[in-house]
C-alpha positions as CSV (number, residue, x, y, z in Angstrom):
1,M,24.6,18.6,-3.0
2,L,25.8,15.1,-3.9
3,K,25.5,14.0,-0.3
4,A,21.9,15.3,-0.1
5,T,21.0,13.5,-3.3
6,V,22.5,10.3,-2.1
7,L,20.7,10.6,1.2
8,M,17.4,11.2,-0.6
9,V,17.8,8.1,-2.8
10,Y,18.9,6.1,0.2
11,S,15.7,7.2,2.0
12,M,13.7,5.9,-1.0
13,V,15.4,2.6,-0.9
14,L,14.9,2.2,2.8
15,Y,11.2,3.1,2.4
16,V,10.7,0.5,-0.3
17,R,12.5,-2.1,1.9
18,G,10.1,-1.3,4.8
19,D,12.6,0.6,7.0
20,I,10.3,3.6,7.6
21,S,12.2,5.1,10.5
22,G,15.5,4.7,8.6
23,S,13.9,6.4,5.6
24,E,12.7,9.3,7.7
25,K,16.2,9.7,9.3
26,K,17.9,9.9,5.9
27,I,15.4,12.4,4.4
28,N,15.7,14.6,7.4
29,E,19.5,14.5,7.1
30,A,19.2,15.6,3.4
31,E,16.8,18.3,4.4
32,D,19.2,19.6,7.0
33,I,21.9,19.8,4.3
34,I,19.6,21.7,2.0
35,K,18.6,24.2,4.7
36,Q,22.3,24.9,5.4
37,N,23.3,25.5,1.8
38,D,22.1,27.5,-1.2
39,V,20.5,24.9,-3.5
40,S,18.4,24.9,-6.6
41,P,14.6,25.3,-5.9
42,Y,14.1,22.3,-8.2
43,F,16.1,20.1,-5.8
44,T,14.4,21.6,-2.7
45,Y,10.9,20.9,-4.1
46,Y,11.9,17.4,-5.2
47,L,13.1,16.6,-1.7
48,V,9.9,18.2,-0.2
49,A,7.8,16.1,-2.6
50,W,9.5,12.9,-1.5
51,K,9.1,13.8,2.2
52,L,5.4,14.6,1.5
53,A,4.8,11.5,-0.6
54,R,6.1,9.3,2.3
55,L,3.8,10.9,4.8
56,V,0.8,10.6,2.4
57,K,1.5,6.9,1.9
58,L,1.9,6.4,5.6
59,K,-1.4,8.3,6.2
60,Q,0.3,10.9,8.4
61,Y,-1.8,13.7,7.2
62,V,-1.2,16.1,10.1
63,Q,2.6,16.0,9.5
64,A,2.0,16.3,5.7
65,N,-0.1,19.4,6.3
66,N,2.6,20.8,8.5
67,I,5.0,20.5,5.5
68,I,2.4,22.2,3.3
69,R,2.2,25.1,5.7
70,D,6.0,25.3,6.3
71,Y,6.6,25.6,2.5
72,D,3.7,27.9,1.9
73,L,1.9,25.6,-0.5
74,A,-1.7,26.4,-1.3
75,V,-4.4,25.5,-3.8
76,G,-4.5,29.1,-5.1
77,N,-0.8,29.4,-5.6
78,E,0.9,29.6,-8.9
79,I,2.3,26.3,-10.1
80,S,5.3,26.3,-12.3
81,H,7.9,23.8,-13.7
82,V,10.0,24.6,-10.6
83,N,7.4,23.5,-8.0
84,E,5.2,21.1,-10.0
85,T,6.7,18.0,-8.4
86,V,5.6,19.0,-4.9
87,Y,2.2,20.1,-6.2
88,M,1.7,16.6,-7.8
89,V,2.1,15.1,-4.3
90,Y,0.0,17.9,-2.7
91,A,-2.8,16.9,-5.0
92,R,-2.5,13.3,-3.8
93,L,-2.7,14.6,-0.2
94,L,-5.9,16.5,-1.0
95,L,-7.3,13.3,-2.6
96,A,-6.3,11.3,0.4
97,E,-8.1,13.8,2.6
98,S,-11.2,13.7,0.3
99,K,-10.8,17.4,-0.6
100,L,-11.9,16.7,-4.1
101,T,-12.7,20.2,-5.3
102,E,-9.3,21.4,-4.1
103,A,-7.5,18.4,-5.6
104,E,-9.3,19.0,-9.0
105,S,-8.2,22.6,-9.0
106,V,-4.5,21.7,-8.4
107,L,-4.7,18.9,-11.0
108,S,-6.2,21.3,-13.6
109,K,-3.3,23.7,-13.1
110,L,-0.8,20.9,-13.3
111,Y,-2.4,19.6,-16.5
112,A,-2.0,22.9,-18.3
113,I,1.8,23.0,-17.5
114,I,2.5,19.3,-18.0
115,N,0.6,19.1,-21.3
116,Q,2.3,22.2,-22.6
117,G,5.7,20.7,-21.8
118,K,4.8,17.3,-23.3
119,R,6.5,15.5,-20.4
120,T,5.4,11.9,-20.5
121,E,6.4,10.7,-17.0
122,R,4.6,13.6,-15.3
123,M,1.5,13.1,-17.6
124,I,1.4,9.4,-16.5
125,D,1.4,10.5,-12.8
126,L,-1.2,13.2,-13.5
127,K,-3.5,10.7,-15.3
128,I,-3.2,8.4,-12.3
129,S,-4.2,11.2,-10.0
130,Y,-7.2,12.0,-12.2
131,A,-8.1,8.3,-12.1
132,I,-8.1,8.4,-8.3
133,L,-10.2,11.6,-8.4
134,Y,-12.8,10.1,-10.7
135,K,-12.9,6.9,-8.7
136,M,-13.6,9.0,-5.6
137,Q,-16.3,10.9,-7.5
138,R,-17.8,7.5,-8.4
139,N,-17.2,8.1,-12.1
140,H,-15.6,4.7,-12.8
141,Q,-15.7,5.1,-16.6
142,K,-13.6,8.2,-16.5
143,A,-11.3,6.7,-13.9
144,I,-10.7,3.6,-16.0
145,T,-10.2,5.8,-19.2
146,D,-7.5,7.9,-17.5
147,L,-5.8,4.8,-16.0
148,I,-5.7,3.2,-19.4
149,E,-4.3,6.3,-21.0
150,A,-1.6,6.4,-18.3
151,M,-0.8,2.8,-19.0
152,E,-0.6,3.4,-22.7
153,L,1.8,6.3,-22.1
154,A,3.9,4.2,-19.7
155,E,4.1,1.3,-22.2
156,G,5.9,3.4,-24.8
157,E,8.4,4.6,-22.2
158,N,8.7,1.5,-20.1
159,L,7.6,3.4,-17.0
160,I,5.8,0.8,-14.9
161,S,7.2,1.7,-11.5
162,V,4.9,4.7,-11.3
163,F,1.9,2.3,-11.0
164,I,3.5,0.2,-8.2
165,F,3.7,3.2,-5.9
166,C,0.0,3.9,-6.3
167,M,-1.4,0.4,-6.4
168,D,-3.4,1.0,-3.2
169,E,-5.4,3.8,-4.9
170,V,-6.0,2.3,-8.4
171,G,-5.5,-1.4,-8.0
172,D,-9.3,-2.0,-7.8
173,L,-10.0,-0.3,-11.1
C-alpha cells in the first residue's frame, strides 16, 4: 500500500501546485490499487475523502455525489472512527450544496465522536465546518465564535494549514 499512499500524497502536491488533471490521474491510480487489494477501511475512506474534497473544492458536485452514491454514504448512516474522515468532507459537500439541515445532522454526529476522542485536528476541522454552516444560516456571531475556537485549538498544535484549504469559505469572517 506504500505505492497507493505515495500516489495519494503526490495527488495532493499536484493539486496544491495547480495541476488538477495530474492530481486526478494520481488519485485514480491510487484508487485502482486499492480496489485490486485488500486494504484497511481507514485507508480506503481517507483516499475517498481526498477524492471527494478535490471535487468539492472544484465545485464538481455531480461527480462528488456519484462518489457518495458509489460508497453508500448517507446522512442517516452510522458514523464511526473508521469513516469519519469521509463524512467530514461529505458535510462540506452538503454545505456547498446549501443542504444545511443535512449538513447539520452529519456535523452533529461527527461532533459526538470527535469530542469523545479528544482529537484536536478533527475538532479544528469540525469547528470550521460549523463556522461555515452558521455563516450560511446568517448567524455571524456563532460563525465567528466557532472560527475563533478553531484558531485557538490550532494555535496550541501549530495546525495552520487546515485554514488555508478553506479560506474561500471562512476568509470573510
